[in-house]
ROLUMMAR-197443 format. One record per residue (C-alpha): x negated, y, z negated; residue number from 1. Coordinates in pm, 1 decimal. Layout:
residues N
(site (X, Y, Z), NUM)
...
//
This chain:
residues 342
(site (2979.5, -897.8, 739.5), 1)
(site (2798.4, -564.5, 808.1), 2)
(site (2866.7, -193.4, 841.8), 3)
(site (3029.1, -118.7, 1166.8), 4)
(site (3076.0, 196.2, 1373.1), 5)
(site (3451.0, 259.4, 1427.3), 6)
(site (3577.7, 494.3, 1698.1), 7)
(site (3902.5, 552.3, 1886.4), 8)
(site (3958.2, 496.3, 2256.4), 9)
(site (4223.1, 718.5, 2419.8), 10)
(site (4384.1, 641.0, 2758.2), 11)
(site (4483.2, 1008.9, 2771.3), 12)
(site (4835.4, 951.9, 2911.7), 13)
(site (5096.4, 1225.2, 2959.8), 14)
(site (5445.9, 1222.8, 3096.7), 15)
(site (5754.4, 1450.1, 3085.3), 16)
(site (5927.8, 1194.3, 2874.9), 17)
(site (6144.7, 1279.6, 2562.6), 18)
(site (5954.1, 1030.6, 2346.1), 19)
(site (5609.6, 1176.1, 2431.8), 20)
(site (5419.9, 1435.6, 2241.1), 21)
(site (5208.5, 1473.2, 2548.6), 22)
(site (5430.3, 1616.3, 2812.8), 23)
(site (5158.6, 1773.6, 3039.1), 24)
(site (4790.0, 1748.3, 3122.3), 25)
(site (4732.1, 2044.8, 2885.3), 26)
(site (4890.8, 1877.2, 2598.0), 27)
(site (4668.9, 1571.4, 2638.9), 28)
(site (4348.6, 1763.4, 2672.1), 29)
(site (4407.0, 2001.3, 2379.0), 30)
(site (4537.3, 1715.0, 2160.4), 31)
(site (4227.3, 1502.9, 2251.0), 32)
(site (4011.6, 1791.7, 2115.2), 33)
(site (4220.5, 1815.6, 1805.2), 34)
(site (4229.7, 1443.9, 1745.1), 35)
(site (3839.4, 1423.9, 1775.4), 36)
(site (3808.3, 1707.2, 1518.9), 37)
(site (4057.2, 1528.0, 1280.9), 38)
(site (3879.5, 1193.9, 1340.5), 39)
(site (3547.8, 1335.3, 1233.6), 40)
(site (3706.6, 1481.4, 922.1), 41)
(site (3840.6, 1141.4, 803.8), 42)
(site (3503.1, 980.0, 865.0), 43)
(site (3556.2, 798.6, 1193.1), 44)
(site (3232.9, 749.9, 1403.9), 45)
(site (3341.0, 793.9, 1760.1), 46)
(site (3582.6, 971.2, 1996.9), 47)
(site (3601.2, 790.3, 2338.0), 48)
(site (3815.1, 851.0, 2639.7), 49)
(site (3926.5, 644.0, 2940.2), 50)
(site (3856.1, 790.7, 3290.7), 51)
(site (4103.9, 738.3, 3580.1), 52)
(site (4166.3, 920.7, 3904.5), 53)
(site (4491.7, 986.1, 4088.0), 54)
(site (4686.7, 932.0, 3764.2), 55)
(site (4868.6, 1123.2, 3484.7), 56)
(site (4573.8, 1044.7, 3265.6), 57)
(site (4231.8, 1199.0, 3169.2), 58)
(site (3997.5, 1214.4, 3462.9), 59)
(site (3651.5, 1364.1, 3514.6), 60)
(site (3539.8, 1374.6, 3149.2), 61)
(site (3273.8, 1630.5, 3112.6), 62)
(site (3480.2, 1949.9, 3043.8), 63)
(site (3662.2, 1750.1, 2762.4), 64)
(site (3343.4, 1607.6, 2623.6), 65)
(site (3173.1, 1942.9, 2617.5), 66)
(site (3472.5, 2105.1, 2444.7), 67)
(site (3461.5, 1835.1, 2172.6), 68)
(site (3094.6, 1865.3, 2143.5), 69)
(site (3121.5, 2234.4, 2069.9), 70)
(site (3392.3, 2194.5, 1810.4), 71)
(site (3246.1, 1892.1, 1623.6), 72)
(site (2921.5, 1822.5, 1431.5), 73)
(site (2828.7, 1462.0, 1407.6), 74)
(site (3099.4, 1228.6, 1570.8), 75)
(site (2987.4, 1034.6, 1878.1), 76)
(site (3165.1, 1136.9, 2192.6), 77)
(site (3198.3, 887.4, 2477.6), 78)
(site (3373.0, 735.5, 2774.1), 79)
(site (3505.8, 399.1, 2847.8), 80)
(site (3446.6, 409.3, 3144.4), 81)
(site (3338.6, 639.6, 3418.8), 82)
(site (3417.9, 466.5, 3760.2), 83)
(site (3074.1, 512.1, 3936.5), 84)
(site (3236.8, 459.1, 4273.0), 85)
(site (3372.4, 809.0, 4243.4), 86)
(site (3053.6, 984.3, 4120.4), 87)
(site (2773.3, 1186.8, 4276.7), 88)
(site (2496.3, 1045.8, 4040.3), 89)
(site (2280.6, 1363.4, 4070.7), 90)
(site (2574.3, 1601.0, 3990.7), 91)
(site (2679.1, 1372.8, 3709.2), 92)
(site (2326.8, 1400.3, 3560.5), 93)
(site (2359.9, 1772.2, 3543.5), 94)
(site (2711.6, 1748.8, 3384.7), 95)
(site (2608.4, 1491.5, 3140.4), 96)
(site (2287.1, 1665.3, 3041.3), 97)
(site (2480.2, 1982.0, 2977.5), 98)
(site (2744.4, 1813.5, 2770.4), 99)
(site (2484.7, 1620.9, 2566.8), 100)
(site (2295.2, 1930.1, 2493.8), 101)
(site (2611.5, 2114.7, 2380.7), 102)
(site (2691.7, 1834.4, 2143.9), 103)
(site (2340.0, 1804.9, 2005.0), 104)
(site (2262.6, 1468.2, 2163.5), 105)
(site (2591.5, 1281.5, 2066.1), 106)
(site (2714.7, 1159.7, 2407.8), 107)
(site (2760.6, 781.2, 2449.5), 108)
(site (2851.3, 740.8, 2816.1), 109)
(site (3025.2, 422.8, 2923.6), 110)
(site (2995.9, 370.4, 3303.5), 111)
(site (3095.5, 93.9, 3531.0), 112)
(site (3216.7, 1.1, 3876.9), 113)
(site (3569.6, 88.0, 3758.8), 114)
(site (3902.1, -93.3, 3741.5), 115)
(site (4182.0, -145.6, 3998.0), 116)
(site (4323.0, 204.9, 4075.0), 117)
(site (4627.0, 399.8, 4158.6), 118)
(site (4531.5, 436.1, 4525.6), 119)
(site (4374.5, 227.2, 4791.4), 120)
(site (3991.0, 294.2, 4789.5), 121)
(site (4033.9, 625.8, 4618.2), 122)
(site (3662.0, 695.8, 4633.3), 123)
(site (3695.9, 740.4, 4997.3), 124)
(site (3894.2, 1067.2, 4944.0), 125)
(site (3604.0, 1192.3, 4731.4), 126)
(site (3381.8, 1158.0, 5041.2), 127)
(site (3209.6, 824.1, 4979.3), 128)
(site (3165.9, 526.1, 5215.3), 129)
(site (3016.0, 185.4, 5163.6), 130)
(site (2675.5, 108.5, 5308.3), 131)
(site (2665.1, -173.7, 5563.5), 132)
(site (2741.4, -506.3, 5412.1), 133)
(site (2827.4, -351.7, 5069.8), 134)
(site (3131.7, -411.3, 4851.2), 135)
(site (3284.6, -128.0, 4637.8), 136)
(site (3132.7, -317.3, 4332.2), 137)
(site (2789.6, -306.7, 4495.5), 138)
(site (2830.2, 60.0, 4558.4), 139)
(site (2925.3, 133.0, 4189.6), 140)
(site (2613.2, -63.7, 4073.3), 141)
(site (2389.2, 119.4, 4333.3), 142)
(site (2504.1, 457.7, 4220.4), 143)
(site (2466.1, 362.6, 3844.3), 144)
(site (2101.6, 255.8, 3909.5), 145)
(site (2034.8, 583.3, 4084.6), 146)
(site (2196.1, 764.3, 3785.7), 147)
(site (1978.9, 582.1, 3542.4), 148)
(site (1663.1, 629.2, 3747.4), 149)
(site (1706.5, 1005.2, 3784.8), 150)
(site (1826.5, 1044.8, 3422.3), 151)
(site (1474.1, 971.9, 3309.5), 152)
(site (1370.6, 1330.7, 3378.8), 153)
(site (1082.3, 1252.4, 3610.6), 154)
(site (1045.3, 1495.9, 3895.3), 155)
(site (1144.1, 1358.3, 4249.7), 156)
(site (1233.0, 1662.5, 4471.0), 157)
(site (967.8, 1849.5, 4674.5), 158)
(site (962.8, 2216.7, 4560.5), 159)
(site (1014.1, 2507.8, 4809.2), 160)
(site (669.6, 2683.1, 4859.8), 161)
(site (855.8, 3017.6, 4858.3), 162)
(site (1103.7, 2974.0, 4580.2), 163)
(site (1335.5, 3245.0, 4426.9), 164)
(site (1196.7, 3175.6, 4078.9), 165)
(site (849.3, 3033.3, 3990.5), 166)
(site (839.3, 2651.5, 3973.0), 167)
(site (652.0, 2424.4, 3733.3), 168)
(site (374.7, 2218.3, 3889.1), 169)
(site (462.7, 1903.0, 4078.5), 170)
(site (792.7, 1757.8, 4188.5), 171)
(site (1111.2, 1892.7, 4039.5), 172)
(site (1374.0, 1711.5, 3829.5), 173)
(site (1733.6, 1787.8, 3768.6), 174)
(site (1825.0, 2033.8, 3495.9), 175)
(site (1932.7, 2056.2, 3219.1), 176)
(site (1747.5, 1753.9, 3104.7), 177)
(site (1864.0, 1591.2, 2772.7), 178)
(site (1590.5, 1378.7, 2622.3), 179)
(site (1724.2, 1037.8, 2488.3), 180)
(site (2047.7, 1048.6, 2681.3), 181)
(site (1907.3, 756.5, 2903.7), 182)
(site (1934.2, 530.3, 2588.5), 183)
(site (2288.9, 626.9, 2531.0), 184)
(site (2429.0, 483.7, 2857.5), 185)
(site (2665.9, 181.6, 2833.2), 186)
(site (2788.2, -51.7, 3093.9), 187)
(site (3147.7, -176.8, 3085.7), 188)
(site (3122.6, -543.7, 3179.6), 189)
(site (3420.7, -767.4, 3272.4), 190)
(site (3200.2, -1073.2, 3347.8), 191)
(site (2902.1, -1258.2, 3192.9), 192)
(site (2690.4, -1182.3, 3504.0), 193)
(site (2733.2, -800.8, 3479.8), 194)
(site (2666.2, -812.1, 3104.4), 195)
(site (2334.8, -976.3, 3178.6), 196)
(site (2265.9, -727.3, 3454.1), 197)
(site (2338.2, -435.4, 3209.7), 198)
(site (2086.4, -590.8, 2961.3), 199)
(site (1818.4, -618.5, 3239.1), 200)
(site (1874.8, -257.8, 3323.6), 201)
(site (1847.6, -120.6, 2979.2), 202)
(site (2213.4, -19.2, 2911.5), 203)
(site (2417.3, -77.3, 2602.3), 204)
(site (2721.0, -309.9, 2647.6), 205)
(site (3091.4, -215.4, 2641.4), 206)
(site (3328.8, -502.5, 2649.3), 207)
(site (3699.9, -410.7, 2651.7), 208)
(site (4040.6, -577.6, 2584.7), 209)
(site (4002.3, -784.5, 2906.7), 210)
(site (3757.1, -987.8, 3098.8), 211)
(site (3743.3, -1238.2, 3376.2), 212)
(site (3865.8, -1572.9, 3256.3), 213)
(site (3540.4, -1767.6, 3297.9), 214)
(site (3602.1, -2094.0, 3105.9), 215)
(site (3958.9, -2101.6, 2969.0), 216)
(site (3865.8, -2053.4, 2598.0), 217)
(site (4042.7, -1790.3, 2377.8), 218)
(site (3956.7, -1426.4, 2466.3), 219)
(site (3759.1, -1347.5, 2148.2), 220)
(site (3538.9, -1661.5, 2202.5), 221)
(site (3466.2, -1572.7, 2568.0), 222)
(site (3380.0, -1216.4, 2477.5), 223)
(site (3151.7, -1332.4, 2192.8), 224)
(site (2979.3, -1569.0, 2442.2), 225)
(site (2934.6, -1277.5, 2686.6), 226)
(site (2780.1, -1058.7, 2406.6), 227)
(site (2535.1, -1342.1, 2302.5), 228)
(site (2427.9, -1379.9, 2668.5), 229)
(site (2376.4, -1006.5, 2692.4), 230)
(site (2168.4, -999.3, 2366.4), 231)
(site (1955.9, -1287.4, 2497.7), 232)
(site (1895.7, -1114.5, 2836.6), 233)
(site (1800.1, -799.2, 2650.4), 234)
(site (1539.4, -975.6, 2440.8), 235)
(site (1408.4, -1142.9, 2752.8), 236)
(site (1370.7, -810.4, 2938.1), 237)
(site (1148.1, -683.5, 2653.7), 238)
(site (1308.7, -342.7, 2595.9), 239)
(site (1152.9, -155.0, 2304.6), 240)
(site (1482.4, -58.4, 2129.8), 241)
(site (1771.8, -255.6, 1986.0), 242)
(site (2079.0, -256.0, 2209.1), 243)
(site (2426.5, -148.0, 2105.4), 244)
(site (2752.2, -333.8, 2175.1), 245)
(site (3110.3, -211.0, 2144.6), 246)
(site (3438.5, -402.1, 2175.9), 247)
(site (3777.9, -244.8, 2200.0), 248)
(site (4090.6, -366.6, 2020.8), 249)
(site (4444.3, -266.1, 1964.3), 250)
(site (4475.9, -282.2, 1580.0), 251)
(site (4758.1, -148.8, 1377.8), 252)
(site (4786.9, -168.3, 999.1), 253)
(site (5163.7, -185.7, 914.1), 254)
(site (5181.4, 34.6, 608.9), 255)
(site (5492.8, 254.8, 666.8), 256)
(site (5833.9, 197.1, 815.0), 257)
(site (5726.5, 403.6, 1106.7), 258)
(site (5439.7, 167.2, 1185.1), 259)
(site (5670.7, -134.6, 1165.7), 260)
(site (5918.0, 44.8, 1396.2), 261)
(site (5647.5, 119.2, 1658.7), 262)
(site (5420.4, -189.0, 1621.2), 263)
(site (5602.1, -455.8, 1415.5), 264)
(site (5676.8, -650.1, 1739.6), 265)
(site (5307.6, -662.2, 1809.7), 266)
(site (5246.5, -919.3, 1523.8), 267)
(site (5170.4, -1269.2, 1620.2), 268)
(site (5082.6, -1173.3, 1975.8), 269)
(site (4857.3, -1416.1, 2172.4), 270)
(site (4604.4, -1372.8, 2458.9), 271)
(site (4762.9, -1325.3, 2797.6), 272)
(site (4645.4, -1451.3, 3144.3), 273)
(site (4690.9, -1221.8, 3441.6), 274)
(site (4534.0, -1107.6, 3774.7), 275)
(site (4359.2, -768.1, 3774.6), 276)
(site (4239.8, -825.8, 4131.2), 277)
(site (4394.3, -1042.2, 4384.2), 278)
(site (4119.0, -1307.0, 4367.8), 279)
(site (4022.9, -1272.9, 3992.9), 280)
(site (4194.5, -1439.4, 3697.2), 281)
(site (4158.1, -1223.1, 3383.3), 282)
(site (4224.4, -1289.7, 3023.6), 283)
(site (4371.1, -1008.2, 2813.7), 284)
(site (4297.6, -1005.3, 2441.6), 285)
(site (4581.1, -997.2, 2187.1), 286)
(site (4688.8, -693.4, 1984.4), 287)
(site (4666.2, -708.2, 1603.8), 288)
(site (4952.3, -561.9, 1399.5), 289)
(site (5012.6, -679.1, 1032.9), 290)
(site (5006.5, -576.7, 663.3), 291)
(site (4643.5, -481.5, 575.7), 292)
(site (4562.2, -803.4, 383.5), 293)
(site (4680.2, -1012.2, 674.3), 294)
(site (4491.4, -795.5, 927.1), 295)
(site (4174.6, -846.3, 726.1), 296)
(site (4212.1, -1226.9, 759.4), 297)
(site (4288.6, -1210.6, 1132.9), 298)
(site (4016.6, -971.9, 1220.7), 299)
(site (3755.5, -1174.6, 1014.3), 300)
(site (3827.3, -1469.5, 1264.2), 301)
(site (3755.3, -1251.9, 1571.3), 302)
(site (3409.7, -1373.7, 1677.4), 303)
(site (3357.1, -1088.4, 1932.0), 304)
(site (3412.6, -819.7, 1668.8), 305)
(site (3158.2, -995.8, 1446.5), 306)
(site (2902.9, -984.8, 1738.4), 307)
(site (2955.1, -608.1, 1799.4), 308)
(site (2810.9, -314.9, 1609.2), 309)
(site (3079.6, -74.2, 1729.3), 310)
(site (3467.2, -121.7, 1734.8), 311)
(site (3680.8, 103.3, 1951.4), 312)
(site (4040.6, 126.7, 1840.8), 313)
(site (4276.8, 190.5, 2132.6), 314)
(site (4527.4, 446.7, 2038.8), 315)
(site (4883.9, 549.1, 2143.0), 316)
(site (4778.1, 898.3, 2235.8), 317)
(site (5135.3, 988.7, 2351.6), 318)
(site (5255.5, 965.4, 1985.4), 319)
(site (5066.9, 1287.4, 1887.0), 320)
(site (4769.0, 1377.3, 1668.4), 321)
(site (4924.6, 1343.3, 1334.3), 322)
(site (5049.0, 991.7, 1391.0), 323)
(site (4719.7, 876.5, 1547.0), 324)
(site (4523.7, 1021.5, 1250.9), 325)
(site (4745.2, 812.0, 1028.7), 326)
(site (4680.7, 499.4, 1235.6), 327)
(site (4309.6, 552.8, 1219.7), 328)
(site (4308.0, 650.6, 850.5), 329)
(site (4504.6, 331.2, 765.0), 330)
(site (4229.3, 116.5, 921.2), 331)
(site (3946.4, 309.9, 740.2), 332)
(site (4123.3, 303.6, 405.6), 333)
(site (4304.0, -29.6, 398.2), 334)
(site (4124.3, -265.9, 634.8), 335)
(site (3750.0, -169.0, 696.1), 336)
(site (3638.2, -200.4, 338.1), 337)
(site (3790.4, -552.2, 308.3), 338)
(site (3580.2, -659.3, 610.9), 339)
(site (3257.9, -499.7, 482.4), 340)
(site (3261.9, -233.5, 758.7), 341)
(site (3272.2, 51.5, 508.7), 342)
//
């Protein structure tokens, strides 16, 4: 066992529902900031947010990431994941650079080709079209590579000979440039092949609570195999630094009656098989909910968690800041020490 970074991952839902503490978009945004501040205070390492479009959930992430960066001091601030099909890679570099500088270099940006969405080909409404012979997954990867390439801070644009303000010599890069952000880009991979592709292109790996079912084995074993393939590919590519790997899990320590009321039925859950796209069979990892001692035993058996350096705990953001702080504190106090993570 070894020390592990632990963060939360919020879907950022809201709905005008009597059981929700997040009735509006404003509630979710402001509570997300408050939760990140509180998470830093209790010693959590990361505040990560999902990104979805055309949904009553958090969307374009940079205003929120910047606000959290301005109000916290050391917690990592990330996404899981930005759907690159919707992005203008160059505009995104400016947004990401600004947010990273505001936070003092704490951004951990998860990007990917995105998941099935609320609308059909939603990226078309954002003004994007596929190149000839391209799938939407191809487009997501193409935009990701352009983002990575231009993020390096090397000039590429020909300067105007009669500029409004004096130019530095040579070709111009996008500003503001944040040194080191390129090494804090993660790829969300649902297959072994895209995990290997991420390693070849020098991105950290995010693996979530689902992946394509590639061999029928239990989810945590398939995910551990994916991570090992990624690490091998990273080594083979000869990158100078060590990569990072995160996995996300739904984990609830049942320490109060309220915990048992909300999550007692999650105990003894098993992996599920489903279809996330019409031609792709996927495996969804189980949730964990148990008394702390039992939770420690169960999590110690999860091979993918052992392979990762970062664990993202998916949270029920609609239950409000105070309850989520309790959920996260329970893991830090009652579970993490028993696994050697703290």
